[in-house]
C-alpha positions in Angstrom: 59.0 128.8 121.7 61.9 128.4 119.2 64.7 126.5 121.0 68.5 128.0 120.2 71.7 126.1 120.7 74.9 126.1 119.1 77.4 123.5 118.4 81.1 124.6 118.4 84.1 123.2 116.6 87.6 123.4 115.7 88.7 124.2 112.1 92.0 125.8 111.3 92.2 129.2 109.4 87.8 129.3 110.2 86.3 132.7 110.9 83.2 131.8 113.2 81.4 134.9 111.6 81.8 133.8 108.1 81.7 130.4 108.5 78.9 129.8 110.4 76.3 127.4 109.3 72.7 128.1 110.8 69.4 125.7 110.4 66.1 127.1 111.2 63.5 124.5 110.9 60.4 123.1 113.1 61.0 125.7 116.3 65.0 124.9 116.6 67.5 127.0 115.7 70.9 125.1 115.3 74.3 127.2 114.6 77.1 125.3 113.8 80.0 127.5 114.2 83.8 127.1 113.6 86.5 128.4 116.0 90.3 128.4 114.7 91.9 127.4 117.9 89.8 125.6 120.9 91.6 128.8 123.0 88.8 131.0 120.7 85.7 128.9 121.9 84.9 130.5 125.1 84.8 134.5 124.0 82.7 132.5 121.0 80.4 131.2 123.7 79.7 134.2 125.5 78.9 135.9 122.3 76.6 133.4 121.3 74.7 133.7 125.0 74.6 137.3 124.2 72.6 136.2 120.6 69.8 134.4 122.7 71.9 131.1 122.2 70.2 128.5 125.3 72.7 125.7 125.2 75.9 125.1 123.6 77.3 122.0 122.4 81.0 121.6 122.1 83.1 118.9 119.6 84.5 115.8 121.1 87.7 117.3 120.1 88.0 119.8 122.6 89.7 118.7 125.7 88.1 118.8 129.0 90.1 121.7 130.2 88.5 123.4 126.8 85.1 122.4 128.0 85.2 123.8 131.7 86.9 127.2 130.2 83.7 127.5 128.2 81.6 126.5 131.2 83.2 129.2 133.0 83.2 131.9 130.6 79.4 131.6 130.3 79.1 131.1 134.3 75.8 128.9 134.3 73.8 131.3 131.6 73.2 128.5 129.6 74.0 124.6 129.8 77.3 123.6 127.9 77.8 119.9 126.8 80.7 118.0 125.5 80.4 115.4 122.9 82.6 112.5 124.5 83.9 109.4 122.8 82.9 106.3 123.9 85.8 103.6 125.4 85.3 101.5 122.0 85.9 104.3 119.9 88.8 105.7 122.1 91.4 104.0 119.3 90.0 105.1 116.5 89.2 108.5 117.6 93.1 108.8 118.6 94.3 107.7 115.5 92.2 110.3 113.5 93.5 113.2 115.6 97.2 112.1 115.3 96.6 112.6 111.4 96.7 116.5 112.1 99.3 116.9 114.8 
């Protein structure tokens, strides 16, 4: 059985259909899929589930509210994970994010 999962990340001006990268190796398919805005992630997640994705992971740049919106959108059909930054990396992560505000 092939494990199929997707990692969703935010990238300005991206197109999830055009800019998707798929790795298919050793019984696992991984889709790396950008969204131009966090608000686009729930609809994309529903689309990915429809394509057979069995697990969705969200980049740590998404807020807890964004992750909750994705989880609500897929309505328990697949697990939704959310990358978190360890406490000792929060300052560095915040400094990185501030460069793009």
